[in-house]
C-alpha positions in Angstrom: -21.4 15.4 10.3 -22.8 11.9 10.4 -24.7 10.6 7.4 -27.1 8.6 9.6 -30.4 10.4 10.4 -31.9 10.5 13.8 -34.8 8.0 14.2 -38.3 9.2 13.3 -40.6 9.7 16.3 -43.0 6.9 17.2 -46.7 7.2 17.0 -47.8 10.1 19.3 -50.6 8.2 21.1 -48.5 5.1 21.8 -45.6 7.2 22.9 -47.7 9.3 25.3 -49.3 6.2 26.8 -45.9 4.6 27.3 -44.2 7.6 29.0 -47.3 8.4 31.1 -47.5 5.0 32.7 -43.8 4.5 33.4 -43.8 6.2 36.8 -46.7 4.0 37.8 -44.6 0.8 37.7 -44.9 -1.1 41.0 -41.4 -0.1 42.1 -41.8 3.6 41.4 -45.2 4.7 42.5 -44.7 3.9 46.2 -41.8 6.4 46.0 -44.2 9.1 44.7 -46.7 8.3 47.5 -43.9 8.5 50.1 -42.8 11.9 48.8 -46.4 13.1 48.9 -46.9 11.8 52.5 -43.6 13.4 53.7 -44.6 16.7 52.1 -48.0 16.6 53.7 -46.7 15.6 57.1 -44.2 18.4 57.1 -46.9 20.9 56.2 -49.1 19.7 59.0 -46.3 20.1 61.6 -45.1 23.6 60.5 -47.8 25.6 62.3 -46.8 24.1 65.6 -43.1 25.2 65.3 -41.5 28.6 65.8 -41.0 30.5 62.5 -37.2 29.9 62.1 -37.2 26.2 62.8 -40.3 25.7 60.7 -38.7 27.6 57.8 -35.5 25.6 58.0 -37.5 22.3 58.2 -39.6 23.2 55.2 -36.5 24.3 53.2 -34.5 21.2 54.2 -37.3 18.8 53.4 -37.9 20.5 50.0 -34.2 20.3 49.0 -33.9 16.7 50.2 -37.0 15.6 48.2 -35.7 17.5 45.1 -32.3 15.8 45.4 -33.9 12.3 45.8 -36.4 12.9 43.0 -33.8 14.2 40.6 -31.4 11.4 41.5 -34.0 8.8 40.6 -34.9 10.9 37.5 -31.3 10.9 36.4 -31.0 7.2 36.9 -34.2 6.7 34.9 -32.8 8.8 32.0 -29.4 7.2 31.8 -30.6 3.6 32.4 -33.3 4.0 29.8 -30.8 5.4 27.4 -28.6 2.3 28.0 -31.5 0.0 27.2 -32.8 -0.9 30.7 -36.3 -2.3 31.0 -36.4 -4.4 34.1 -36.5 -3.1 37.7 -33.1 -4.8 38.4 -31.5 -3.0 35.4 -32.7 0.3 36.7 -31.7 -0.4 40.3 -28.2 -1.7 39.5 -27.4 1.1 37.0 -24.2 2.9 38.0 -25.2 6.5 38.4 -22.4 9.1 38.3 -21.6 10.9 41.6 -23.3 14.3 42.0 -25.5 13.8 38.9 -28.6 14.9 40.8 -26.9 18.0 42.3 -25.8 19.1 38.8 -29.3 18.7 37.5 -30.6 20.8 40.5 -28.0 23.4 39.7 -29.1 23.5 36.1 -32.8 23.7 36.8 -32.3 26.3 39.5 -30.2 28.4 37.1 -32.9 28.2 34.5 -35.6 29.2 37.1 -33.5 32.2 38.2 -33.1 33.3 34.6 -36.9 33.0 34.0 -37.6 34.9 37.2 -35.1 37.6 36.3 -36.7 38.1 33.0 -40.1 38.3 34.7 -38.9 40.9 37.2 -37.2 43.0 34.4 -39.8 42.8 31.7 -43.0 41.8 33.5 -45.4 39.2 32.0 -43.8 39.4 28.6 -40.4 38.7 30.1 -41.8 35.8 32.1 -43.4 34.3 29.0 -40.2 34.8 27.0 -38.2 33.1 29.8 -40.7 30.2 29.9 -40.5 29.7 26.2 -36.6 29.7 26.3 -36.7 27.2 29.1 -39.0 24.9 27.2 -36.9 25.2 24.1 -33.5 24.6 25.8 -34.1 22.4 28.8 -34.3 19.1 26.9 -30.9 19.7 25.3 -29.3 21.1 28.5 -30.7 18.2 30.6 -29.4 15.6 28.2 -26.0 17.2 28.0 -25.6 17.4 31.8 -26.9 13.8 32.2 -24.7 12.2 29.6 -21.5 14.1 30.3 -22.1 14.7 34.0 -20.6 18.2 34.1 -22.2 21.6 33.8 -19.2 22.9 31.9 -20.2 20.7 28.9 -23.0 23.2 28.2 -20.4 25.7 27.1 -18.8 23.4 24.6 -19.8 23.4 21.0 -19.1 19.7 20.4 -21.6 18.7 23.2 -24.4 20.6 21.3 -23.2 19.2 18.0 -23.3 15.7 19.3 -26.8 16.3 20.7 -28.0 17.7 17.4 -26.9 14.5 15.6 -28.9 12.5 18.1 -32.2 14.4 17.9 -34.4 15.0 14.8 -36.3 18.3 14.9 -39.6 16.3 15.2 -38.3 14.4 18.2 -36.9 17.5 19.9 -40.1 19.5 19.3 -42.1 16.6 20.8 -40.0 16.6 24.0 -40.3 20.4 24.3 -44.0 20.3 23.9 -44.3 17.5 26.5 -42.4 19.6 28.9 -44.7 22.5 28.2 -47.7 20.3 28.7 -46.5 19.0 32.0 -45.8 22.5 33.3 -49.2 23.7 32.3 -50.8 20.6 33.8 -48.9 21.2 37.1 -50.1 24.8 37.2 -53.7 23.8 36.5 -53.7 21.1 39.2 -51.9 23.5 41.6 -54.7 26.1 41.2 -57.4 23.5 41.6 -55.8 21.8 44.6 -55.2 25.1 46.4 -58.8 26.1 46.0 -60.3 22.7 47.1 -58.1 21.0 49.6 -56.4 21.8 52.9 -52.9 23.2 52.6 -51.2 20.0 53.8 -53.2 17.9 51.4 -52.6 20.3 48.5 -48.9 20.3 49.2 -48.7 16.5 49.3 -50.7 16.2 46.1 -48.5 18.8 44.3 -45.4 17.0 45.4 -46.7 13.8 43.9 -47.6 15.6 40.7 -44.2 17.2 40.4 -42.3 13.9 41.0 -44.6 12.1 38.6 -44.2 14.7 35.9 -40.4 14.9 36.4 -40.0 11.1 36.0 -42.3 11.1 32.9 -40.2 13.7 31.2 -36.8 12.2 32.1 -38.1 8.8 30.9 -39.1 10.4 27.6 -35.6 11.8 27.2 -34.1 8.5 28.0 -36.3 6.8 25.4 -35.1 9.2 22.8 -31.4 8.6 23.6 -32.0 4.9 23.5 -33.6 5.2 20.1 -30.3 6.8 18.8 -28.2 3.8 19.8 -29.1 2.0 16.7 -28.2 5.1 14.7 -24.9 5.2 16.4 -24.3 1.6 15.6 -25.1 2.0 12.0 -22.8 5.1 11.8 -20.0 2.9 13.1 -20.8 0.1 10.6 -20.8 2.6 7.7 -17.2 3.6 8.7 -16.0 0.0 8.9 -16.1 0.0 12.7 -13.0 1.5 14.2 -10.5 -1.2 15.0 -8.9 -1.6 18.5 -5.5 -0.4 17.1 -7.2 2.7 15.4 -9.1 3.5 18.6 -5.8 3.2 20.7 -4.1 5.5 18.2 -6.9 8.1 18.2 -7.2 8.1 22.0 -3.4 8.6 22.3 -3.4 11.5 19.8 -6.6 13.4 20.4 -8.3 11.8 23.4 -12.0 10.7 23.4 -15.2 10.3 25.3 -15.8 8.1 28.3 -17.6 5.7 26.1 -14.6 5.5 23.8 -12.4 4.6 26.7 -14.9 2.0 27.9 -15.1 0.5 24.4 -11.3 0.2 24.3 -11.0 -1.3 27.7 -13.7 -3.9 26.9 -12.0 -4.8 23.7 -8.6 -5.2 25.4 -10.1 -7.3 28.1 -11.7 -9.6 25.6 -8.4 -9.9 23.7 -6.4 -10.5 26.9 -4.0 -7.8 25.9 -2.5 -7.1 29.3 0.2 -4.8 27.9 -2.3 -2.4 26.3 -4.6 -2.6 29.3 -1.8 -1.4 31.5 -0.9 1.3 29.1 -4.4 2.7 28.7 -5.8 1.7 32.1 -4.4 4.7 34.0 -6.1 7.1 31.6 -9.4 5.2 31.9 -9.3 5.1 35.7 -8.4 8.7 35.9 -11.3 9.7 33.6 -13.8 7.7 35.7 -12.4 9.0 39.0 -11.8 12.7 38.2 -13.7 13.7 35.1 -16.9 11.7 35.4 -17.2 11.1 39.2 -17.8 7.3 38.7 -15.8 6.5 41.8 -16.9 2.9 42.4 -16.3 2.0 38.8 -12.8 3.5 38.9 -12.0 1.5 42.1 -13.2 -1.7 40.4 -11.1 -1.2 37.3 -8.1 -0.2 39.5 -8.4 -3.5 41.4 -8.4 -5.4 38.1 -5.3 -3.6 36.9 -3.4 -4.0 40.2 -4.1 -7.7 39.9 -2.2 -7.6 36.5 0.6 -5.5 37.8 1.3 -4.6 41.5 3.2 -1.5 40.3 0.1 -0.1 38.6 -0.3 3.7 39.4 -2.0 6.7 37.8 0.0 9.3 36.0 0.4 11.9 38.8 0.7 11.6 42.6 -2.5 13.6 43.4 -4.6 11.4 41.3 -3.1 8.3 42.9 -3.8 9.7 46.3 -7.4 10.4 45.3 -7.7 6.7 44.1 -6.2 5.5 47.4 -8.9 7.5 49.4 -11.6 6.2 47.1 -10.5 2.6 47.6 -10.5 3.2 51.4 -14.0 4.7 51.3 -15.4 1.8 49.2 -14.0 -0.8 51.6 -11.0 -2.3 49.6 -8.3 -2.5 52.3 -6.0 -4.9 50.3 -6.3 -2.6 47.2 -5.4 0.4 49.4 -2.2 -1.2 50.6 -1.2 -2.1 47.0 -2.0 1.4 45.8 0.0 3.0 48.7 3.0 0.8 48.0 2.8 1.7 44.3 2.6 5.4 45.2 5.7 5.3 47.4 7.6 3.3 44.7 6.7 5.8 42.0 7.0 9.0 44.0 9.0 8.4 47.1 9.5 12.1 47.9 6.0 13.3 46.9 4.2 15.7 49.3 1.3 13.3 49.6 3.5 10.4 50.7 2.8 11.0 54.4 -0.9 11.0 53.9 -0.7 7.8 51.8 1.3 6.0 54.5 -1.1 7.1 57.2 -4.1 5.9 55.2 -2.4 2.6 54.6 -1.6 2.2 58.3 -5.2 3.0 59.3 -6.6 0.5 56.8 -4.2 -2.3 58.0 -4.6 -1.6 61.8 -6.8 -4.7 62.2 -4.0 -6.9 60.9 -0.8 -5.0 60.2 1.7 -6.5 57.7 5.3 -5.7 57.1 4.6 -2.8 54.8 2.2 -1.1 57.2 4.6 -1.6 60.1 7.4 0.0 58.1 5.1 2.9 57.1 4.1 3.4 60.7 7.7 3.5 61.8 8.5 6.1 59.2 5.6 8.2 60.2 6.7 8.1 63.9 10.1 9.4 62.9 8.6 12.2 60.8 7.4 15.6 62.1 3.6 15.5 61.8 1.0 18.0 62.7 -1.4 17.6 65.6 -4.2 16.2 63.5 -2.1 13.5 62.0 -0.5 12.8 65.4 -4.0 12.1 66.8 -4.6 9.7 63.9 -1.4 7.9 64.8 -2.3 7.7 68.4 -5.6 6.1 67.5 -3.9 3.2 65.8 -0.7 3.0 67.8 -1.8 0.0 69.8 -1.9 -2.1 66.7 1.8 -1.4 65.9 3.6 -1.4 69.2 
């Protein structure tokens, strides 16, 4: 357990004013208005459509707006926690893949639990479920946002780390803010439904929901940002782990994504190419496979390939995943180097044919000796109809 205490909460009035005005920044409120207009426009068009298409349109629109709103909310949370303040810093923040979908999965699961309690126990069950949601959602949302996996909710160390970040007063404040936003939403919903046309009411409630969501995610991010100084002081009190100690610990027991990033940054600053190549595969694999930070993984792989053309991940399937990621993110030269490294490291691996084919497809605009050799090898192999069609599509570049 850390000896450093979580930071005390700021003045309540100042804090509420700060979090309430955040979604009204010039680069955010137009998105709230756009969501409201889309919702209202769909509501206007639904009566003119047959029942099935109208239902599908309403559902598709709602899910799309949820995904977009939660994606922005996740970016707000994590960028704020990282110390962002300017529009550019929020816009350029590298959000993990599928973060919004995981948040939707979490919130839908909580909603289903609350609904099930209401169905089973009536109003008392509904109230119990709502209280549980208010009590647990701040922690669950932060864990999913920071670790980008729902499975982290089942790990004790994730909850322990969060406990060290939040004081009871801070956590209570976040829970009460969530409760207040839910009650405000319900109050406005009742009033809007009684006063306005359905389309106007739906648009207004979409705006209120997005606004409240971003307020609350920003408040979570502010709390995580406040703990950064605590984390720094904790490191200082333990004499700040040296690069050698960090290397040893990661080799023996593993570590978090931030541990790997800290190590890679230190090795880059020291120019220690040998250690970079030793720890680089693990870092790239963690980014690519465990944390879904694909673009960051591709960038680091490119830097490591520049140091050693034989750079490869630890297992063939991971290397093939990296090859596909480099192709998808538009790095043709990197794809060819990764394919060549794959074939050198695992010449008889089952994925070799797919690796060669991807290399040939990427190099089709300007084939080199490697891609021509791979194409010739593929022609001699027995391939299925799908891969034969892919070969025919690029054959003119190689014959």
